[in-house]
Residue, then its C-alpha position, 0 to 999 in steps of 0.5 A: m401596132e400591138s402584138y402578143d409574142v413568144t419571146e422565150w419558148g415555154k414562157p408567158l407571152q409578152r406584149l410588144l409595140r412596133e411600127t405598123p408595117a406597110p405592105q410591099g409588093t403583092e402584100v395586103l395590110v389587114r386591120l385585125r378585129y378578131c383572132g381565134v385561139c387554137h390548141s396548136d398555139v399552145h404547142i407552138r408557145d411551148g416550142i415542142m411538137d410531141l411525135g409520140g414514142g419519146k420523139k419530139i420536134v423542138l422548134g428552136e432547133r428547127g430554125f424558128k426565130l423569136p419573137l414570134t406572134l402567134g395566131h392563125e385564125p385571123f379576121g379583119s378589115v382590109v386597110a391597103g395593098g402593096p404596089d403589085a397587089g392589084p385592086v383591093a377592097v379597102g374596108s371589106d371584112v375578110v377571113v385570112y387563109p393562114w396556111i400559105g406555101c412557097g407558091t411555086c412547088a408542085r403542092c402549091t400549084e395543085g392547090n395544096e399549099n397546106l402541104c408545102m415543104a417550104p411553108r410561110n404559115l401565119g403564126l408559125h413561120r410568119p407573124g400571126g394574128f395575136a396583133d392588131h395588124l397583119l401583113v398577108a402575102h397576097p390578096r388571094y388569101l383573103v376570103d370575103a366573110a360578109g354576113l357572118d358574125p365576125a367572132y365566129a368567122a375567125t374560127l373558120a380559118c383553122s377550126g372550121l377548115t380543119a374540121y371540114s377537110a377531115a370530114r370530107k375525107l370520109a365522103p361519101i358516107p353511107a347514110p345508115e352508118w355511124v361516124l365517130v368523133i373523138g374529142a368534143g372540144g372546139l374542133g370536135l364540135s366543128v367536125i360535128a357541125a361539118l358532118r351535119a352540113m354535109g347531110h350526115e346524121r348518125i354521128a357519135c361522140a366520145d369524150v372524158d368530160a361530161g360537159k363537153l359531151a353535153a355540148a356535142g349533143a347540143a351540136g347534133a351528135t346523136a350518140l354520146f359516151d364517156s371514153s375514160g377508163d378501160s371499158a371505153i370500147q364496151k361503152a362504145r359498143q353499147a351506145l352504137a349497137g354495131p361497128i362504125y364506118g369512120a372516125v375523126d380523132l381530134v385527140g391523137t393518143a394511142g388510146t383514142a386510136a385504139l378505140a377507133l380501130a376496135l370499132f371499125r367494120r371492114g373498110g373502116r376509115y380513120v382520119g387523124v387530126g389531134l396532135y397529142g403525140g400518140e402512136l398508132p397501135f395496130s397490126i399491119s396484117a389486120m389492117i390489110q385483112r380488114g381493108l382499113t384506111l388510115q389517113g392524116s388530115l392537116v388543116g385544109t386548102l384555100a379552096e376548102l376554106r372558101e367552101v366552108i365560108a360559103l356553107a356558113q353564109s348559107g346557114k347550113l354550117k351551124p356556129i359552135p359556141v364562141a366566147t370572146r376575150p380581149l387580146s391581152a388575155a391571149g396568154q391566159t387563154l393558152d393556159d386554159l386550153a392546155g388545162g382543158r378548161i374551155t368548151g367550144r372556142v375562144v376568140l381574141q377581140m382587138a381594141g375597137a373591133 
């Protein structure tokens, strides 16, 4: 099998060839056709997660082993199951849920494997989707994606799921009130699509890039403003003519958090998703007096992924712009993401897909 791996932190991906694995126990082997590329893949390749305030997680110091096959938005066809996997639908098209936990802790048994303290996440703890084959721990992590465009379906395992889970944390959203989406990259467009699928229409979007703001408008945001410079809060107030109910921050800097906090009405809700390493600049006393809710949102659950795919299959969840590139372009795509040169989402296409 062919894969593109991190063989040295912060260095270009390397093409590797190895034997195609055979599924053991409950495992299922999937022949991959597409895999989305996420900005978190950039952080993983570089081996550093910035926590803000000069604090960082260095993956090489946390026991992560190389080589590592990136990719956590896999889509493919079932090839075979292990002897304990039970009946598997060979040939069926599936989205693979990548946020796999230990399977036995309290978080896993309550359905929140994405919050497991001993995770087995694909593309980070286990080999991921920048390859033509993938071993999946159990058939329950395979979600039927029949009827969906396969390149778009691949994005639902992370981008679509993360966006939907974050948007749900604002529910129920009062219809007359504004929700602000900060960042109009692929994830921001997915949040707009999720909010629209949930029936909410008063969606504002902030970004520093005019092209990405235009894409947000096309996706269904009804108020747009440039958040660059010292006048971002003033521009937001002019665009919205009042305070906002909630915000989903897909960037995660001190500046984007400050923007949201300045715009909230009492009882406002901030949902943080972006991993750019900022720190929240807020007064605890003001948070209490204004009744604010500050919440992090880490990808989503397997049950939520099933909901996302059902929404997409029903037509309520509209696709975001998706471009395809060959698997060999994985490294260049990470560079383009890091440089802010991608609008929407890029999906890698395997040979013969």
